[in-house]
PAMAR-946450 format. One line per 2 residues: for each residue x, y, z of N, C-alpha, C, O. Coordinates in steps of 0.05 Angstrom, whole numbers, plus 5000, padded with zeros to 4 digits. Layout:
PAMAR-946450
X,Y,Z,X,Y,Z,X,Y,Z,X,Y,Z ~ ...
END
This chain:
PAMAR-946450
3118,9131,4187,3127,9103,4190,3113,9090,4213,3110,9102,4234 ~ 3103,9065,4208,3090,9050,4229,3109,9030,4242,3124,9017,4227
3108,9027,4268,3124,9007,4282,3104,8988,4295,3087,8996,4311 ~ 3106,8963,4288,3086,8943,4296,3092,8933,4324,3114,8927,4332
3070,8932,4340,3072,8923,4367,3064,8893,4369,3048,8883,4353 ~ 3074,8880,4389,3068,8852,4394,3056,8850,4422,3068,8860,4441
3034,8836,4425,3021,8832,4451,3036,8811,4467,3040,8789,4458 ~ 3044,8819,4491,3058,8801,4509,3038,8787,4528,3044,8765,4538
3015,8800,4533,2996,8787,4551,2974,8807,4559,2978,8831,4557 ~ 2951,8796,4566,2929,8812,4576,2916,8800,4600,2917,8775,4603
2904,8816,4617,2891,8806,4640,2867,8824,4646,2869,8849,4644 ~ 2845,8812,4654,2822,8828,4661,2826,8838,4689,2831,8823,4708
2824,8865,4692,2828,8877,4718,2810,8901,4720,2818,8924,4713 ~ 2785,8898,4731,2767,8920,4734,2780,8942,4751,2792,8937,4772
2777,8967,4741,2790,8990,4755,2819,8993,4749,2832,9010,4761 ~ 2830,8977,4730,2859,8978,4725,2868,9002,4708,2892,9005,4704
2850,9019,4700,2858,9042,4684,2878,9060,4699,2896,9071,4687 ~ 2875,9061,4725,2893,9078,4741,2922,9068,4740,2940,9083,4746
2926,9043,4732,2953,9032,4730,2967,9044,4706,2992,9043,4703 ~ 2952,9055,4687,2963,9067,4663,2964,9098,4665,2984,9110,4659
2942,9110,4673,2942,9139,4673,2942,9152,4701,2938,9176,4704 ~ 2947,9136,4721,2950,9146,4748,2979,9143,4758,2997,9135,4743
2983,9147,4784,3010,9145,4795,3010,9121,4815,3017,9125,4839 ~ 3002,9098,4806,2999,9075,4824,3015,9051,4813,3007,9028,4817
3037,9057,4800,3054,9036,4790,3082,9043,4800,3091,9065,4796 ~ 3096,9023,4812,3122,9029,4823,3143,9009,4811,3140,8985,4812
3164,9021,4800,3187,9005,4790,3211,9011,4808,3217,9035,4813 ~ 3223,8990,4817,3245,8993,4836,3272,8988,4823,3274,8976,4801
3294,8997,4836,3321,8993,4826,3328,8964,4823,3344,8957,4805 ~ 3316,8947,4840,3323,8918,4838,3308,8904,4815,3311,8880,4812
3293,8919,4799,3279,8908,4776,3250,8899,4782,3236,8891,4764 ~ 3242,8899,4807,3215,8891,4814,3195,8912,4804,3201,8936,4803
3172,8902,4796,3151,8920,4786,3125,8913,4799,3115,8890,4796 ~ 3113,8931,4814,3088,8926,4828,3066,8945,4818,3071,8968,4812
3043,8933,4816,3019,8949,4809,3003,8953,4835,2996,8934,4848 ~ 2999,8978,4842,2984,8985,4866,2955,8992,4857,2950,9012,4844
2937,8974,4864,2910,8975,4854,2891,8982,4877,2887,8966,4895 ~ 2879,9006,4876,2860,9014,4896,2833,9002,4889,2821,9007,4868
2823,8986,4908,2798,8971,4904,2781,8974,4928,2787,8961,4949 ~ 2760,8990,4926,2743,8995,4950,2760,9010,4971,2773,9030,4965
2760,8999,4995,2775,9011,5017,2801,8996,5022,2813,8997,5043 ~ 2811,8981,5001,2836,8966,5003,2856,8975,4982,2848,8984,4960
2881,8972,4988,2902,8974,4968,2913,8946,4962,2924,8933,4979 ~ 2908,8937,4938,2917,8911,4929,2943,8914,4914,2946,8930,4896
2963,8898,4922,2990,8899,4911,2994,8874,4894,2993,8852,4904 ~ 3000,8878,4868,3005,8856,4850,3034,8858,4840,3043,8879,4833
3047,8835,4839,3072,8833,4824,3064,8832,4795,3048,8815,4787 ~ 3076,8850,4779,3067,8853,4751,3072,8827,4735,3055,8820,4719
3094,8814,4740,3100,8789,4725,3080,8768,4732,3070,8753,4715 ~ 3074,8765,4758,3054,8745,4767,3026,8751,4756,3012,8733,4748
3020,8777,4755,2993,8785,4745,2989,8775,4716,2968,8764,4709 ~ 3009,8780,4699,3007,8772,4671,3011,8742,4667,3005,8732,4645
3021,8729,4688,3023,8700,4686,2998,8686,4695,2996,8661,4695 ~ 2977,8702,4702,2952,8690,4709,2945,8691,4738,2923,8682,4746
2963,8701,4755,2958,8703,4784,2943,8729,4790,2956,8749,4795 ~ 2917,8728,4788,2901,8753,4792,2897,8760,4821,2889,8783,4827
2902,8742,4839,2899,8749,4868,2923,8766,4876,2946,8759,4869 ~ 2919,8787,4891,2941,8804,4899,2960,8790,4918,2952,8772,4933
2985,8798,4917,3005,8785,4935,3001,8796,4964,3008,8782,4983 ~ 2992,8821,4966,2986,8833,4992,2963,8851,4990,2958,8864,4969
2947,8854,5011,2925,8873,5012,2928,8890,5037,2930,8879,5059 ~ 2930,8916,5034,2932,8934,5056,2906,8950,5059,2897,8963,5040
2893,8948,5082,2869,8964,5086,2876,8994,5087,2895,9002,5101 ~ 2861,9010,5072,2866,9039,5072,2858,9051,5099,2837,9044,5109
2874,9068,5110,2869,9077,5138,2846,9097,5141,2835,9100,5162 ~ 2838,9111,5119,2817,9131,5121,2796,9126,5099,2798,9137,5078
2777,9108,5105,2756,9103,5085,2743,9128,5075,2735,9146,5091 ~ 2740,9131,5049,2728,9155,5038,2749,9174,5027,2742,9191,5010
2774,9172,5037,2795,9190,5026,2809,9175,5004,2823,9156,5009 ~ 2806,9184,4979,2817,9170,4956,2838,9186,4941,2842,9181,4918
2851,9205,4955,2871,9221,4942,2898,9217,4957,2898,9206,4979 ~ 2919,9228,4946,2945,9226,4959,2961,9202,4953,2985,9203,4953
2947,9180,4947,2962,9156,4939,2976,9142,4961,2973,9148,4985 ~ 2993,9122,4953,3007,9106,4972,3033,9096,4959,3037,9099,4935
3051,9085,4976,3076,9073,4966,3081,9049,4983,3076,9049,5007 ~ 3092,9028,4971,3097,9003,4985,3127,8998,4988,3142,9004,4970
3135,8988,5011,3163,8983,5016,3174,8962,4996,3159,8945,4987 ~ 3200,8963,4990,3211,8944,4971,3206,8915,4978,3203,8898,4960
3206,8908,5004,3201,8880,5012,3172,8874,5014,3164,8851,5021 ~ 3154,8894,5010,3125,8889,5010,3113,8885,5037,3090,8877,5039
3127,8892,5059,3117,8887,5085,3100,8909,5097,3085,8905,5115 ~ 3102,8933,5085,3085,8955,5095,3080,8974,5072,3094,8976,5052
3058,8989,5075,3050,9010,5056,3048,9036,5072,3041,9037,5095 ~ 3054,9058,5058,3052,9085,5069,3031,9100,5053,3032,9101,5029
3012,9112,5068,2990,9127,5055,2992,9157,5061,3000,9165,5083 ~ 2985,9173,5041,2985,9202,5044,2957,9211,5049,2939,9209,5032
2951,9220,5074,2924,9228,5081,2921,9258,5081,2939,9273,5073 ~ 2897,9267,5089,2892,9295,5089,2905,9309,5113,2911,9333,5111
2909,9295,5134,2921,9307,5158,2944,9291,5170,2955,9298,5190 ~ 2952,9269,5156,2973,9253,5167,2984,9235,5145,2971,9229,5125
3009,9225,5149,3021,9204,5134,3021,9179,5153,3030,9181,5176 ~ 3012,9157,5143,3010,9133,5160,3022,9109,5147,3016,9103,5123
3038,9094,5162,3049,9068,5153,3031,9046,5165,3025,9046,5188 ~ 3024,9027,5148,3006,9006,5155,3018,8979,5147,3029,8976,5126
3015,8959,5165,3023,8932,5159,3002,8917,5144,2979,8927,5142 ~ 3008,8894,5133,2989,8879,5118,2965,8870,5135,2944,8864,5124
2969,8869,5161,2947,8861,5179,2929,8885,5186,2909,8882,5201 ~ 2935,8908,5175,2920,8932,5180,2929,8948,5204,2919,8970,5209
2948,8938,5219,2957,8952,5243,2973,8977,5235,2989,8976,5216 ~ 2969,8999,5249,2985,9023,5244,3012,9019,5256,3015,9013,5280
3033,9023,5240,3060,9021,5249,3070,9048,5260,3084,9048,5280 ~ 3063,9069,5247,3068,9096,5257,3052,9116,5241,3041,9110,5220
3050,9140,5252,3035,9162,5239,3050,9188,5242,3061,9194,5264 ~ 3052,9203,5221,3065,9229,5221,3043,9250,5215,3033,9252,5193
3036,9266,5235,3015,9286,5233,3025,9311,5220,3048,9319,5223 ~ 3007,9324,5205,3014,9350,5193,2989,9366,5190,2967,9357,5196
2992,9391,5182,2968,9409,5179,2950,9398,5157,2959,9383,5140 ~ 2925,9407,5157,2905,9396,5139,2908,9408,5111,2913,9432,5108
2904,9391,5091,2904,9400,5063,2879,9415,5056,2878,9428,5035 ~ 2858,9414,5072,2833,9427,5066,2837,9457,5061,2851,9470,5076
2825,9468,5040,2831,9496,5032,2817,9517,5049,2825,9540,5048 ~ 2797,9509,5064,2783,9529,5081,2801,9537,5104,2810,9520,5120
2806,9563,5107,2824,9572,5128,2812,9568,5156,2788,9573,5160 ~ 2828,9559,5175,2821,9557,5203,2796,9540,5208,2781,9546,5226
2791,9520,5191,2768,9503,5196,2774,9484,5220,2797,9477,5225 ~ 2753,9476,5234,2757,9462,5259,2759,9432,5254,2748,9421,5235
2775,9419,5272,2776,9390,5274,2770,9383,5303,2780,9395,5321 ~ 2753,9363,5306,2747,9354,5333,2759,9327,5338,2755,9308,5322
2773,9324,5360,2785,9298,5367,2810,9293,5349,2818,9310,5334 ~ 2820,9269,5352,2844,9261,5337,2839,9244,5313,2857,9237,5298
2813,9237,5309,2807,9220,5286,2811,9235,5260,2810,9259,5259 ~ 2817,9219,5239,2821,9231,5213,2794,9238,5201,2777,9220,5195
2789,9264,5197,2764,9272,5185,2768,9279,5156,2790,9286,5147 ~ 2747,9277,5141,2748,9285,5113,2737,9313,5110,2713,9318,5112
2756,9332,5105,2749,9360,5102,2743,9367,5073,2748,9351,5055 ~ 2732,9390,5068,2727,9399,5041,2753,9401,5025,2774,9405,5036
2750,9399,4999,2773,9402,4981,2785,9377,4971,2781,9355,4983 ~ 2799,9379,4949,2811,9355,4936,2842,9358,4937,2856,9339,4927
2853,9379,4948,2882,9383,4949,2895,9360,4965,2884,9350,4984 ~ 2919,9352,4956,2933,9330,4969,2962,9331,4964,2972,9344,4945
2977,9316,4980,3006,9312,4976,3011,9285,4964,2994,9274,4950 ~ 3034,9273,4971,3042,9247,4961,3064,9235,4979,3076,9250,4995
3069,9209,4976,3090,9196,4991,3105,9177,4972,3094,9169,4951 ~ 3129,9171,4979,3145,9152,4965,3166,9139,4984,3181,9153,4997
3166,9113,4985,3186,9098,5000,3211,9096,4982,3209,9090,4959 ~ 3234,9102,4994,3259,9100,4978,3265,9072,4970,3254,9053,4981
3281,9069,4949,3287,9042,4938,3301,9024,4957,3300,9000,4953 ~ 3315,9035,4977,3328,9018,4997,3310,9012,5021,3317,8997,5039
3286,9024,5021,3266,9019,5042,3272,9033,5068,3258,9027,5088 ~ 3291,9051,5069,3299,9063,5094,3285,9090,5099,3283,9099,5122
3276,9103,5078,3265,9130,5081,3237,9131,5069,3229,9115,5051 ~ 3221,9150,5078,3196,9158,5066,3197,9187,5060,3201,9204,5078
3193,9194,5035,3192,9222,5026,3163,9230,5025,3147,9217,5012 ~ 3155,9251,5040,3127,9258,5042,3123,9288,5036,3135,9305,5049
3106,9293,5016,3098,9321,5010,3073,9326,5027,3052,9314,5023 ~ 3076,9345,5046,3055,9349,5066,3049,9379,5069,3065,9396,5059
3027,9385,5083,3021,9413,5089,3033,9420,5116,3027,9407,5136 ~ 3049,9441,5117,3060,9450,5142,3043,9473,5154,3023,9480,5143
3052,9483,5177,3037,9504,5190,3037,9530,5174,3017,9545,5174 ~ 3060,9536,5161,3062,9561,5146,3064,9558,5116,3058,9576,5101
3074,9535,5107,3076,9529,5078,3077,9499,5075,3079,9484,5094 ~ 3076,9491,5050,3079,9463,5044,3108,9454,5049,3127,9470,5048
3111,9428,5056,3138,9418,5062,3142,9391,5047,3123,9377,5041 ~ 3167,9385,5043,3176,9359,5034,3192,9347,5057,3214,9356,5062
3180,9328,5071,3192,9317,5095,3206,9290,5088,3196,9274,5072 ~ 3229,9286,5101,3243,9260,5099,3239,9246,5126,3247,9256,5147
3227,9222,5125,3220,9208,5149,3235,9181,5150,3241,9169,5130 ~ 3241,9172,5175,3252,9146,5179,3230,9125,5174,3209,9126,5188
3234,9107,5156,3213,9088,5148,3207,9069,5171,3185,9056,5171 ~ 3224,9066,5191,3219,9047,5213,3199,9058,5233,3183,9043,5243
3200,9084,5238,3183,9095,5259,3170,9121,5253,3155,9132,5269 ~ 3174,9132,5229,3162,9157,5221,3175,9181,5232,3165,9204,5229
3198,9178,5245,3212,9201,5257,3221,9220,5234,3232,9211,5214 ~ 3217,9246,5238,3226,9265,5218,3256,9269,5219,3267,9275,5240
3268,9264,5196,3297,9268,5194,3304,9295,5182,3325,9307,5189 ~ 3287,9305,5166,3292,9332,5153,3266,9342,5142,3247,9326,5136
3264,9368,5138,3241,9380,5125,3251,9402,5106,3268,9418,5113 ~ 3240,9402,5082,3248,9422,5062,3223,9439,5056,3204,9430,5045
3224,9465,5064,3201,9482,5059,3197,9487,5029,3217,9492,5015 ~ 3173,9487,5020,3166,9492,4992,3149,9518,4991,3125,9517,4988
3163,9540,4994,3149,9566,4998,3131,9574,4975,3111,9588,4979 ~ 3138,9565,4950,3123,9574,4927,3101,9555,4918,3087,9560,4898
3098,9533,4933,3079,9513,4925,3051,9517,4936,3048,9523,4960 ~ 3032,9515,4919,3003,9515,4926,2990,9492,4911,2976,9496,4891
2994,9469,4922,2988,9444,4907,2959,9438,4904,2943,9442,4923 ~ 2951,9429,4881,2926,9414,4877,2932,9385,4882,2915,9370,4893
2956,9376,4874,2964,9349,4879,2993,9346,4871,3005,9365,4861 ~ 3005,9323,4876,3033,9318,4870,3038,9289,4866,3022,9272,4873
3062,9283,4854,3071,9255,4852,3102,9256,4854,3114,9276,4849 ~ 3113,9233,4861,3142,9231,4865,3153,9207,4849,3140,9187,4845
3179,9210,4841,3193,9189,4827,3221,9186,4839,3235,9206,4842 ~ 3228,9162,4845,3256,9157,4854,3274,9154,4830,3267,9141,4810
3298,9165,4832,3318,9164,4811,3333,9137,4813,3338,9128,4835 ~ 3340,9125,4790,3354,9099,4792,3382,9101,4805,3393,9080,4811
3392,9125,4810,3418,9127,4823,3416,9120,4853,3437,9118,4866 ~ 3391,9117,4863,3388,9110,4891,3393,9133,4910,3392,9129,4935
3398,9157,4900,3404,9180,4917,3383,9202,4915,3375,9213,4935 ~ 3374,9207,4891,3356,9230,4886,3326,9221,4885,3320,9199,4878
3309,9240,4894,3280,9237,4892,3269,9261,4877,3277,9283,4883 ~ 3250,9256,4859,3237,9278,4845,3209,9282,4855,3195,9264,4862
3201,9308,4856,3174,9315,4865,3163,9334,4844,3175,9354,4837 ~ 3139,9327,4834,3125,9344,4815,3099,9353,4828,3082,9337,4836
3095,9379,4829,3072,9391,4842,3054,9405,4821,3063,9423,4808 ~ 3030,9395,4819,3011,9408,4800,2994,9428,4815,2983,9423,4836
2993,9452,4804,2977,9474,4816,2955,9483,4798,2947,9507,4799 ~ 2944,9465,4782,2922,9472,4764,2931,9492,4743,2953,9490,4732
2915,9513,4738,2922,9533,4718,2945,9550,4726,2956,9565,4710 ~ 2954,9548,4752,2977,9564,4761,3004,9551,4754,3025,9563,4759
3003,9528,4741,3028,9516,4732,3037,9491,4747,3022,9480,4763 ~ 3062,9484,4742,3074,9460,4754,3101,9467,4766,3117,9482,4754
3107,9456,4790,3133,9460,4802,3147,9433,4801,3135,9412,4803 ~ 3174,9434,4798,3190,9410,4796,3214,9412,4814,3229,9432,4812
3219,9392,4831,3241,9392,4850,3256,9366,4848,3244,9345,4843 ~ 3282,9367,4852,3298,9344,4857,3313,9347,4884,3324,9369,4889
3312,9327,4900,3325,9328,4926,3343,9303,4930,3340,9284,4916 ~ 3361,9305,4950,3377,9282,4957,3382,9282,4987,3381,9302,5000
3386,9258,4997,3392,9253,5025,3419,9241,5027,3424,9219,5016 ~ 3438,9253,5041,3465,9243,5043,3471,9227,5068,3493,9220,5074
3449,9220,5082,3452,9205,5107,3451,9222,5132,3446,9212,5154 ~ 3454,9248,5128,3453,9267,5150,3435,9291,5145,3421,9301,5163
3434,9300,5120,3417,9323,5114,3406,9320,5086,3417,9306,5069 ~ 3384,9334,5081,3371,9334,5055,3376,9361,5042,3375,9382,5055
3380,9361,5016,3382,9385,5000,3364,9383,4977,3358,9361,4967 ~ 3354,9406,4967,3334,9406,4946,3342,9426,4925,3352,9448,4931
3337,9420,4900,3341,9438,4877,3313,9444,4866,3299,9426,4857 ~ 3306,9470,4865,3280,9479,4854,3285,9486,4825,3300,9504,4819
3271,9472,4807,3274,9477,4779,3252,9495,4767,3250,9497,4743 ~ 3236,9507,4785,3212,9521,4775,3219,9546,4759,3203,9554,4742
3242,9558,4764,3248,9584,4751,3249,9580,4721,3242,9599,4706 ~ 3258,9557,4712,3261,9553,4683,3241,9533,4671,3240,9530,4647
3225,9520,4688,3208,9498,4678,3179,9502,4688,3174,9511,4710 ~ 3160,9496,4670,3132,9493,4677,3124,9466,4665,3109,9465,4645
3134,9445,4677,3134,9419,4664,3126,9397,4683,3130,9398,4707 ~ 3114,9376,4671,3105,9353,4686,3127,9331,4685,3135,9323,4663
3135,9321,4708,3155,9300,4709,3143,9274,4701,3123,9265,4713 ~ 3155,9261,4680,3143,9237,4668,3159,9212,4674,3148,9191,4678
3186,9214,4675,3201,9190,4679,3231,9196,4683,3240,9218,4677 ~ 3245,9176,4693,3274,9179,4696,3288,9158,4679,3277,9136,4675
3311,9165,4668,3325,9149,4649,3336,9123,4663,3347,9125,4685 ~ 3332,9100,4651,3341,9075,4664,3372,9075,4668,3381,9060,4685
3386,9090,4652,3416,9090,4654,3426,9114,4670,3449,9122,4667 ~ 3409,9127,4686,3417,9149,4704,3424,9174,4690,3438,9191,4701
3416,9178,4665,3426,9200,4650,3408,9225,4650,3415,9245,4638 ~ 3385,9224,4663,3368,9247,4664,3339,9240,4668,3332,9217,4675
3322,9259,4662,3293,9255,4666,3277,9267,4643,3287,9284,4628 ~ 3252,9258,4641,3235,9266,4619,3212,9283,4629,3201,9277,4651
3205,9303,4615,3182,9320,4622,3165,9326,4598,3173,9324,4575 ~ 3140,9334,4604,3122,9345,4583,3114,9373,4592,3107,9377,4615
3114,9392,4574,3106,9419,4580,3077,9419,4589,3061,9403,4580 ~ 3071,9437,4607,3045,9438,4621,3021,9435,4602,3002,9421,4609
3022,9447,4579,3000,9446,4560,3007,9430,4535,2994,9433,4514 ~ 3027,9413,4537,3033,9394,4516,3049,9405,4492,3049,9392,4471
3062,9428,4496,3077,9440,4473,3101,9423,4464,3107,9422,4441 ~ 3113,9408,4483,3136,9392,4476,3142,9371,4497,3133,9373,4520
3157,9351,4489,3169,9332,4507,3199,9338,4508,3211,9343,4487 ~ 3211,9338,4532,3239,9345,4534,3254,9326,4552,3243,9315,4571
3279,9321,4545,3298,9305,4561,3317,9324,4575,3327,9343,4562 ~ 3321,9320,4601,3337,9339,4617,3360,9324,4631,3357,9300,4638
3382,9338,4635,3401,9329,4655,3390,9334,4682,3370,9348,4685 ~ 3402,9323,4703,3391,9324,4729,3389,9353,4740,3373,9358,4758
3405,9371,4729,3404,9399,4738,3383,9415,4723,3380,9439,4727 ~ 3368,9402,4706,3346,9415,4691,3353,9423,4663,3336,9430,4647
3379,9422,4656,3387,9430,4629,3373,9412,4608,3372,9388,4611 ~ 3363,9425,4587,3349,9411,4566,3370,9398,4548,3387,9412,4536
3369,9372,4545,3387,9357,4528,3376,9352,4500,3390,9353,4480 ~ 3349,9347,4499,3336,9343,4474,3307,9352,4477,3296,9352,4499
3294,9359,4454,3267,9368,4454,3252,9359,4430,3263,9357,4408 ~ 3226,9352,4434,3209,9344,4412,3183,9361,4413,3168,9359,4431
3180,9378,4392,3157,9397,4392,3142,9396,4366,3128,9415,4359 ~ 3143,9374,4352,3130,9372,4326,3100,9368,4329,3084,9375,4311
3091,9357,4352,3063,9351,4356,3053,9362,4383,3070,9371,4399 ~ 3027,9362,4387,3016,9369,4413,3014,9344,4430,2998,9327,4426
3032,9342,4451,3035,9318,4466,3017,9317,4490,3012,9337,4503 ~ 3007,9293,4497,2992,9289,4521,3011,9289,4545,3036,9288,4541
3000,9290,4569,3017,9290,4593,3025,9262,4602,3028,9257,4626 ~ 3029,9244,4583,3040,9218,4590,3062,9211,4571,3059,9214,4546
3084,9203,4581,3107,9195,4566,3127,9181,4585,3124,9183,4609 ~ 3146,9167,4574,3165,9153,4591,3183,9135,4575,3180,9133,4551
3201,9122,4589,3222,9105,4577,3212,9077,4574,3206,9063,4594 ~ 3210,9067,4550,3205,9039,4545,3230,9023,4553,3228,9002,4565
3253,9033,4545,3279,9022,4553,3299,9045,4551,3291,9068,4546 ~ 3324,9039,4555,3345,9060,4555,3347,9075,4528,3356,9098,4528
3337,9063,4507,3340,9076,4481,3314,9086,4469,3315,9098,4447 ~ 3292,9081,4482,3266,9087,4470,3247,9101,4489,3245,9093,4513
3233,9122,4480,3212,9136,4494,3186,9131,4480,3185,9129,4456 ~ 3164,9128,4495,3138,9126,4484,3122,9150,4494,3123,9157,4517
3106,9162,4476,3089,9185,4483,3064,9184,4466,3062,9169,4447 ~ 3043,9198,4475,3017,9197,4461,3008,9225,4452,3017,9245,4463
2991,9225,4432,2978,9249,4422,2948,9243,4418,2941,9220,4414 ~ 2932,9263,4420,2904,9261,4413,2886,9249,4435,2862,9248,4432
2898,9241,4457,2882,9230,4479,2871,9253,4496,2847,9253,4504 ~ 2888,9272,4503,2881,9294,4520,2881,9321,4506,2866,9339,4512
2900,9324,4486,2903,9349,4472,2899,9344,4442,2904,9323,4432 ~ 2890,9365,4428,2888,9364,4399,2862,9351,4390,2847,9339,4406
2857,9353,4364,2832,9343,4352,2836,9317,4336,2817,9307,4325 ~ 2861,9307,4334,2866,9284,4319,2860,9259,4335,2857,9260,4359
2858,9236,4321,2853,9211,4335,2877,9204,4352,2900,9210,4345 ~ 2872,9190,4375,2894,9182,4393,2915,9165,4378,2908,9147,4363
2940,9171,4383,2962,9156,4371,2984,9153,4392,2988,9171,4408 ~ 2999,9131,4390,3022,9126,4406,3047,9128,4389,3048,9117,4366
3068,9141,4399,3092,9146,4384,3117,9135,4399,3118,9137,4423 ~ 3136,9124,4384,3161,9116,4395,3182,9137,4386,3184,9144,4362
3198,9146,4405,3219,9166,4400,3246,9155,4408,3248,9138,4426 ~ 3267,9166,4396,3294,9159,4404,3300,9172,4431,3296,9196,4434
3309,9157,4450,3312,9168,4478,3332,9191,4480,3327,9209,4495 ~ 3353,9190,4465,3374,9210,4468,3368,9236,4453,3376,9257,4461
3354,9234,4430,3349,9257,4413,3319,9265,4413,3313,9287,4405 ~ 3301,9247,4421,3272,9250,4419,3262,9252,4390,3241,9262,4386
3279,9244,4372,3270,9242,4344,3248,9221,4341,3250,9200,4353 ~ 3227,9228,4326,3205,9210,4323,3213,9186,4305,3222,9190,4282
3211,9162,4315,3217,9138,4300,3192,9129,4284,3195,9118,4262 ~ 3168,9132,4296,3144,9124,4282,3121,9120,4301,3125,9121,4325
3097,9117,4290,3074,9112,4307,3070,9082,4310,3077,9066,4293 ~ 3058,9074,4332,3054,9046,4339,3029,9035,4325,3008,9047,4326
3032,9013,4311,3010,8999,4298,3005,8974,4314,3022,8957,4317 ~ 2980,8972,4324,2973,8949,4341,2958,8928,4325,2942,8934,4308
2963,8902,4330,2948,8882,4317,2918,8883,4324,2912,8886,4348 ~ 2901,8881,4304,2872,8883,4310,2861,8911,4309,2837,8914,4311
2878,8931,4305,2868,8958,4302,2879,8977,4324,2894,8968,4341 ~ 2871,9002,4322,2882,9022,4341,2876,9016,4370,2855,9004,4376
2894,9024,4387,2890,9023,4416,2888,9051,4427,2907,9067,4424 ~ 2866,9058,4439,2862,9085,4449,2874,9088,4477,2883,9068,4489
2874,9112,4487,2882,9117,4515,2911,9122,4518,2927,9122,4499 ~ 2919,9126,4543,2946,9132,4551,2962,9106,4553,2952,9084,4550
2988,9109,4558,3006,9086,4561,3022,9088,4587,3025,9110,4598 ~ 3032,9066,4596,3050,9065,4619,3075,9049,4611,3074,9024,4612
3097,9062,4604,3122,9047,4597,3134,9035,4622,3133,9046,4644 ~ 3147,9012,4619,3158,8997,4642,3188,8996,4643,3200,8985,4662
3202,9009,4624,3231,9011,4623,3245,8984,4619,3270,8983,4621 ~ 3230,8964,4612,3242,8937,4606,3238,8929,4577,3242,8906,4571
3230,8948,4560,3224,8942,4533,3194,8938,4527,3187,8931,4505 ~ 3177,8942,4547,3149,8939,4544,3133,8962,4556,3144,8979,4570
3107,8963,4550,3090,8983,4560,3062,8972,4564,3055,8952,4553 ~ 3046,8987,4580,3019,8978,4587,2998,8997,4573,3003,9020,4569
2975,8985,4566,2952,9000,4558,2928,8988,4573,2929,8966,4584 ~ 2906,9003,4573,2882,8993,4586,2857,8998,4568,2853,9019,4558
2842,8976,4565,2817,8977,4549,2794,8980,4569,2787,8961,4583 ~ 2782,9004,4570,2761,9010,4589,2736,8993,4584,2724,8983,4603
2730,8989,4559,2705,8974,4552,2707,8945,4563,2687,8935,4574 ~ 2729,8932,4558,2732,8904,4566,2747,8901,4593,2751,8878,4602
2753,8923,4606,2767,8923,4632,2792,8906,4631,2797,8890,4649 ~ 2808,8910,4610,2831,8893,4605,2857,8909,4605,2859,8929,4592
2876,8900,4620,2903,8911,4621,2921,8894,4602,2922,8870,4605 ~ 2935,8908,4584,2951,8893,4564,2980,8903,4565,2985,8926,4572
2998,8885,4558,3027,8891,4558,3037,8887,4530,3032,8866,4518 ~ 3053,8906,4520,3062,8905,4492,3092,8909,4490,3105,8919,4509
3103,8901,4468,3131,8907,4461,3132,8911,4431,3112,8907,4417 ~ 3155,8918,4420,3159,8921,4392,3163,8894,4379,3178,8877,4389
3149,8889,4357,3151,8863,4344,3178,8859,4332,3183,8838,4320
END
């Protein structure tokens, strides 16, 4: 069965592919949606509604603190007044004027043991390993996946000054990279750690105002965290090698599973009742296709038929009834819904 899509808008945005297949799009509890666009040595922040309304100039531009370091990503405060960057040796908060608001130092992500650093400047060491950061939806905390002296850590920082409020050791983690998702309940934060061929670790943590606690779901899961349910009912994952898409309760219990196809590592909630997922982009020999699934059961409703012909590539669902695609040839970001 084909489900016809309707184009809501398109905008030319060179380099915008990362808004679809990277971790540079942030949706907040208050309904705001920002596109974090890395452009040269700057982080350009776009309000998604303004972008599709024709306002191609970013609402804020944050200079990246370590030119040449293009990993680890960033997160922007809900009010848009500061950005937090994940570096190779530090987490740094930066104002729109480029001024450093605070810095939280940590051990180097570089894989070479006992390599030297001279001075306090941020150097670019060998290796591509990195952590991640996420500003909480209330703007009060920064969750930072960093390298500690003895093991990796998930640190909870005060967003005002970078003061460490808690640290959660991640003894089993040997990250190639990671990403984080805030849960719509405003309490929980999810961390997904990719370790290459060694698998994927998945954690959920919470901060109660005084202490942080973490639940390690690795014993039962080797899965990539894809999205959180808009109605607070759980989260979505894809098996490390695409064997299935699964819906989980917050404790990791599998609520529903879809294993009829070989799924790519992109999926998420179009809205509370609908999931979108792709096949053929990363795994399998078939042509790329986009599929809509029932959110509660993950039953396949049908494949998406786009006006004008197939749309290749991955998707980025927005949880408001729409999703994004990117046309690399025309450097165009498009927004779709069901007709």
